[in-house]
Structure formats: C-alpha cells, structure tokens
N, C-alpha and C positions, 0 to 999 in steps of 0.2 A: 619439424613443423607439420601441422595438419592441413586439411583442405581449406581452412578459412584464410590461409595466406593469399588465396586467389580472389578473395572478396573485396569489395570496395567500401563496405560499411565499417566505420571506425570501431564500432562495438564488436563486430564479428572479428575484426583483425586483432582486437585486444586478447582474443582467445586462441590465436593461431599457434601459440607456444604451449598450450595445454597438452598434457599427455593423453587427454580424451580424444578419441578419433571422431572429431566433430564433422558433421555434414552441414551444409547450408540447406535452406528450404528449397530443395530441388527434387525432381522426379527420381534421380538415381538413389536417393535415400529410401524412398518408399519401395522402389524395385528391389533393393537389397533386403529390406525388411521382409518382403513377401518371399523372396528366394531363400533366405536363411530362417524364416519363420520365427522372427524375434519381435518382441514388443519395441515400440518406438518411444524414446524420451525426447520431448520437445521442451527445451529450456529457453525461455523468453526474457529478455531484459533490455536495457538501454545504457548508453555510455555514462550518464551521470547518476546512475542508480547505486546508492551506497551498499545496500545489502546484496546486490548482484556481485559487486566486487568482493564483498566479504565471503560469499559462498564460493566464488572462484578461488580465492586464496586458501580457504579452508578445505575445500573438497575437490574442485576440478584440477587443481595443481598437485594434488596428492596422487602418487603413482599407484598405490594400492587401490584407491577408489576408482581411478581411471581404468585400471586393469579390469576391475569387476564390471564397470560400465561398458567397456569395449567388448567383453566376453558375452554379456547377456542382453545388450540393448543396441539398437541403432540410434545414435545420438545426434540430434539436430539442434543447432543454435539459431535463434531468430532475434533480430533487432526489431523491437516493437515499433520504432520510428520508421523503419523501412517497410515493415509488413503489419500495419495496424489491423488489417482484415484478419490475419491469422491470430493475432493477439486477442481480438474481440471474441472470436469463436471459443478459444480455449479458456479465456477468462470467464466466460459464461459457465463453462463446465466446472471451473474451480469454485465459482460462487454457488452453484447448485450443490456441489458436494460438501463444501465447508461453511457456506454462509458468508464467506469473505473472499478477498483477493488481494493482489499486490504483486510486486516484483522483487526478486526473480519469480517468474511463474514457471513451474515444472509440471508438465502434463504428460501422462503416459497414454499411449495410443496402441490400438491393435495394428497389425501390419497394413491394414487397408485405411488407416487414418482416423478411426473412431476413438474418441477419448473414453477411458474407463476409470481413471483416477487423476487427481490434480492437487497440487499444494503450492506453497510459496517457498519461503526460506526454510531449510532444514540444517541444523548445526552438525558439526562433525561428531559430536557425542551427544547423547540424550540430555536435553536441557530445555528450559522455558516450556515445560509440559509438551515437548515435541520429541519424537524419536530421532535418532541420528540419521543422516543421509544414507549411510550403508544399511541400516536397518530397513529403511523405506525401500531401497533397491532390492534387498534380499526378499522382502515380503512380496513385492510386486513380481519379481522373477519366479518365485515359488508358485504364486497363485496362477500366473500365466501358464506355467508348465503343468501343474497338478490339478488346477481347477479351471480349466479353459472355458468350460461351459458357463461358469459364473462370471468370468471376465467378459465373455461375449454378450451375456444377458445384460450386464451392467453397461456395456458400450451401447447396446441397442436402446436401453432406456434413456441414457444421457443424450444420445443423438436425437431421439424423439423429443425430449424436453427442450433442447436447444432450438430445434426446428419450430416449436410452437411456444417460444418464450413469451410472446405477448399474451397469448391466451392463458398461459400458466400463471403469470404474475399479475396481470391486469384483468379485472372483471370486465365483462362486456358493457355493463352499465354501472355508473356510480350510484350509491344509495341516495334515495330522494329524501334528503334531510333539510330541515329548516336552517337558515343561516346561523341562527343563534345556537344551534346544537353542534355546529361543526367545530367550534373552538370556544370553550367556556373558561371563566376564571378558575374554576376548579382544575381544569386541565393544565392551565398555566402554573398553578401552585404545585401540581404533581410533577411537572417538568422541572421546576426549580428545586423541589425537594430531592429529586433523583440526581440532578446536576450538581447540587451542593455537596452530595456525598463524595464526589471526586475532586473537590477543591483541594489544591495543595496549599495549605496555609503557611508553609515554610518558604517555598520558592515561587509561588504563584502558578497559574495555569491549572491543569487538570491531570491527575494521575501521576505516574512515575515514569522513569526513563524507559525507552526513548520518548522524548516529549515533543509533541506538536503544539503550536500556539493555540489552536482552537479559536481562531478569530470570529468565526460565525457564532460560536457559543458565547463568546464575550459580548458580541453585539446583542444577542438575545437577552443576556443578563441586563444590559442597559435598557432595553425595551421593557423588560419586566420591572425594573426600578422606576421607569417613567410612569407606567400604568398603576403600579401598586405602592410605590414609595418605600420598597424594601431596601433599606440602606445597605445591608450586608451584600446585596447583589452588586451595587455600584462600587462598594469598597473592594470587592474581589477583582473587579475589572481594573480599577486603578492600580491596585497592588500588583496584579499580574503584568500589566503593560509596563509598569515601572521596573519590575524585575527583569523582564525580557529585554527592554531597551538598555538596561544597565549591564546586561550579560553579553556573552559572545555570539548569541544568535543575531544580534544587530551589528551591522558593519559600521563601525565608528569612523572609518575613513571614507569609504565610498558610498555609504548609505545603503538602505535596503535591509531586508531580513532573509536569513537562511530558512530553508523549508522546515527544519526541525533540529533539535539538539539531541545528542546521544546521552547526555547526563541530565539529572534532575534539576540542577541549578542553572541551566541555560548557558553553561560556560563553553561547551564543546559543540560547535555547530556542524551540520553536514554542509559541505562547501558547495551548495547549489541553491539557486533561488527559483521560486515559482512566481513568474511575473503576474500570473492570473490572480494571486492572492494579495498582491501589493495594494490594490485599491481598497480591499477589506481592512487591511492594516490601517491605512490612513483614515478610513471611515470610522473605525473603532476609536482611534485617537480623537478625531473631531467630535464624535458623540460623547466621549468621555469629558472633553472640555466643555461641551454644551450643557452638561449637567449643572454647571455654575454653582457648585457646592464647595465652599472653602475647605470643608473637612476632607473632600476628595481631591481637589485640584490645588496644588501649591502654585504660587506665582511664578516660580522659576523651575517648574517641574520638567523632567526629561521629556514628557509627552509634548509640552509646549515647544520645546526645542526641535523635536522631530517635525512638527507642523511648520514651524517658522523656516526650517531649512528645506522643506518640501521633499524630504527623503528619509 
C-alpha cells in the first residue's frame, strides 16, 4: 500500500492499493520534487466520479504505467471535495490550455508548483482523438528534461494568466448596447438552427454517448416554441423527456434521475445523481405539460406520471 493509506478522505483511500507511489497534497511531495528535480503530477478527482474510476482501473492500477509514473514524476492525489481551492487553481489552468475541463483532472507542475500542462481523462491506448496516458507521460517527461526552458516559459505564462483571470476573460466595461440589440429574434433562430443539428431523432436528447440530459437546452427549446410557435422544438422536448423517463437514466423505483448515461439510448446510467439539476428536470416536465398541445402531451404520458409522483 502507498502513503494514501494514512489519509482520511474516502477518495484518497480508494487509491491506497495502486502501485503508483501517491503522495497526498502535503509539503513533503514538493520538497521531494525539488530535491529530485522531477515534474509533479497532480491528479484530482472525487469518490463518485465515473471517469476517475475508469482511469484508475485502466492506468493507475497498471504496473507498467505506475512504474513509469514513479520513475519520472512525483505523483500527488487530491480529493476535490477535500481541497476545492487546489482544484479551482488547476482547473483554471486546464481551461486555459484546452478550453474545457472536468474530472479526473491531471495537471503537470514544475517542482515549485507552477502548472505547465493539464488535461482530463486519457485512455490506456490512443482513442477518442486523444493520446494514450503513457504517450502523454512520455511527452511531458521528455519536454521537461530536454526543453526545460520551454516548460518554464509555459509555466510562467499560465501562472500569470491564472493570477489575472478576471482581467483576461472579462472586459472592464460591458459594451453600451441598446436592449433590443442584446438578444434579437435572428439570434434565437441561429441558436435553434445550431442546436437542432445535434438532435438525436432516434433516442432523444442531443449528440451521442456518453449522453447528458441537457435539461437547460430542453427548457430553452420550450421557450423558443412559446415565442415562435416552432412545433419541431416542442416535439423534440417531449420526445426526449419520454425517452429518458422510459430508460435507465430514470430511477423507476426510488425516483430521480442519474447525471448521465453511458450509452446513446439512456439504458445504462452513471449511478450518481446531481441534486442541483433535479429542479430543472421537474421544471422541464411542467413546462412541457404547460404547452397544452394534444399532439405533444398524451393524457397518460410518462411525464404526467413523474409530476404526479413528485419524483
């Protein structure tokens, strides 16, 4: 077992049997990085994160991968629920580098703690237009050893951008526009046109697997239908909600919805719920009922049953 056996965080303790020589977020990890002159890998996740567990199973439990990580990096595991401050800093770095974020969050630092590269999930073999985790590790290690000046320069720039995030992403003054110019009917039509390109007309919702419900987008479609009368927008909302409620993403025994499904047809849910999105689910169902269109709402629809049960 590694050092994580002495931690209290359930998430960290889940990794105590990994062959990776994990450190917790403590001064000793940074002291060793400076002493050994090695880059630091900070891997951040949480107990109910599906892809965190997938990456652990595929990579962190693999002895070949762990040996490479132990030889070339100082490896730190962080529970984002225990250290949200650490997560926030390195998530900003990831968003600056890639334009997105998520968990697991894997951030590479200089020995003094400055980030120079970050990403999220990496598969064990190249897939999903992503390199394998070993390829990422190899490239990072080579650059740190052979192009140290480039790494240091990248770390300086990232650190500076994080320090002035507000000034980087938010202008000092909002443009002085007339209210009518802020949101026009043409803009709504453009949004609908782009959103409709991702309609899944076979299983409802948007895009392909893994599939998130997109309840805010569904609500927007209902608003668009209300203002424009575009029947196809309301039809897709009803069709999507009916498919989701009839699938595995909805808990038919205890009520409530899983965060997302791993398949296109909503059959295989991730077994965790986001309580913060439940009100949006109910609101979407209520607004769908409120359309009062017989073509959309059937008398004994699944959506009515959800609302009558209150779950």
